[in-house]
N, C-alpha and C positions, 0 to 999 in steps of 0.2 A: 504494500500500499504506499503510495507516494505522499509525502508530506508537502503541503502547499500553504503558504501564508496569506493572510488577508488583513486589510487595515480598515478600522473604523475611524475615519478622519472627521472630526466635528468642528464646525465653525459657526458661531452665532446661532446656535440651536439647530443647524442643518447638517446632514451627513452626506459625504461624498460617495456617489455610486458611479459606476462606469459600464458602458455597453460594449460588449465584445464586437469586433468586426464581423461582418456577415460571412466572410470567407473563412473565418476561424472555426475550429471545433466549438460547438455550443454558440455559433454565431447569432448575434442579435439578443442574446441573453444579457441580463444585468448582473453585476457582481460587485462585491467589495474588493477593490484592487489589491493585487499582490502577485505572488508567483511561486514557483517550485524552489525548494531548498536545494542548493548545490552541496556536494560533499564537503564536510568540514565546517559548514555554516551553522550558526545559531539561527533560530527563527527571527530574532530581532535584526541581525545583520542582513539576512536574506530579504526581509521586508523593506528595510531602508534602501537596499540596492535596487529592488524591483520598482519601488516608487520613483527612484531617480531615473531608471531606464524607461519606465512607461510614461512618466509625466514631466521629467526634468526638474523635479522639486526635491529639496532637502527636508527631511522629517526627523522628528524625535519619536522613537517607539516607546510606548508606555505600557500600561498594565495588560496582562492577558485577559481576554474577554471569555472565550469558550473555544471548544473544538467541535467539529462536525465531520462525520464520516459518510461517504456516499460512493457507491460502486457504479461509476459510469461504464458504459460498454467499452469505451476506449481505454479507461484507466480508473481503478479504484483509488480514492484519495482520502486523506485526513486533512481537513482545513483547520489551520491554527490561526485564530483571530486575535488581534491586538489593537488597542487604542493607539492612535498615532496623532502627532501634532505637526501641522505644517509650519516649517520654519522660514523657508525662503524659496524663491523661484516662481515663475508663472507656469501654470498648468498647460501642458502641450499634449496633443493627442498623437502619441507616437505608436500606440498599440490598440487604441480603442476608437470607435466611431463617435461616441458622445460621452460627456460626463454631465452630471447634474448634482446640485446641492438640494437635498430633500429633507423636509421635517420628518421625524421618525414615524409619525402617524400615517404619512403618505407612502411609506415604503411598500405597503401591501398592494399598491396600484401598479407596481412594476413586475415584469416577468423575469424573475431571478433564476439563476442556475440552481439545480436541486441542492447542492451542497451549501448554498448560501441561504436557503429558506429558513433553516433553524436559527440562523443569526438574525434574520429579519424578525422572526417571532419573538426573539429575545429583546430586540431593540424597540419594537412597537409597544407603546404604553397600553396597559389594560384599560378598557373602557370603564367609566364609572357605572355603578349599579343602576343609576337612573340619570336622566338628563338634568343639567343644572337648573333649567327653567321649568322642569316638570313639577307639578303640584299634585298633592294627594287629594283625590276627589272622593268624598263620602257619599254613600247613597242617601236619597232624600229621607229626612227624618232621623238619621243616625246621630247627627250632632246634638239635636235636641234631646234624644234619648240618653246620650252620654251625660249631658249636663243635668238631666233629671236624676239619673242614678247618683251622680256626684253629690247633688244637693241632698238626696235622701240619706246617703251615708253620713254626710256632715250633720244633718238634722238629728240623727240618731245618737250622736255623741252627747253625754251628759254635760250639764252646765255647772261650773263651780259655784257653790252657794255663796261664797264670799266675794269673788271677783266678777261673777256674771259673764264669764267667757267659756267657750267650749273647752272641755278637758281633753287631755291626750292620753292614749293608752301606753302604759309603762309595764316593765317586768321587774319584779322585786329581786334585789341582789342580796338580801339579808335573810339569814336563817331566823326562824324555822320555815319561813314562807318563801325561801329563795326559789325563783322560777315562776312564781305565781303572778298572774296579770292583775293590774288595778288601774283605775283612772286617776290621773294626777293633774293638778293645776299647772298650766304652762308658766305661771309666774313663780314657781318654786325657785329658790327657797323662801322668798318673801311670803308666799302663801303655801301652806302645807296640807291643804284639804285634799283628801283622797276618797275614792269610792271603789269598793270591791268590783271586780269585773263582772261578777254575776248579777249585781244589782246596781242601778244607776240613780237611785232616788234618795239614798241615805248617806250623807257625808260622814266620814270617820274622824 
């Protein structure tokens, strides 16, 4: 299996992709630019050399992104993908028909070589679970029913006999009644009125 390098070059939020010449193997397909490793080369050295040969630009090879394996009929390859930074030089089309700078979300619109497709899937951002401007629509009458239930639950809470406010449900932390429920005044410790959970009419 032949090892081939590929670069993810990003500038101003866009990624460089290149279209292979029509007369080449996989002609017309889009790819992340790079090329085959030569004997004794590291992937980083290979990729910097290939980018200079293909486009006439100098680059700084960065972090490893991923690898992708695919068995083409003419050659099984392992694609080694790295981030790369454009340092200098104007891009020239020495070995490709076209290059384009594309925002990650638009990569799916291009016909990529099979080995490059997993890289595309990795770079394309996941869609949000719903559209930003999408609003939750309730069936007719549901909002009113929810408000009525909320009010009914609130109205069932006992009123503090001293402060005349709705009491809150608490759980005792003290023995021997630890773990038992009771109603307490929200103004505690200023007001220490409580009502056992089982009865709501007699303050303790």
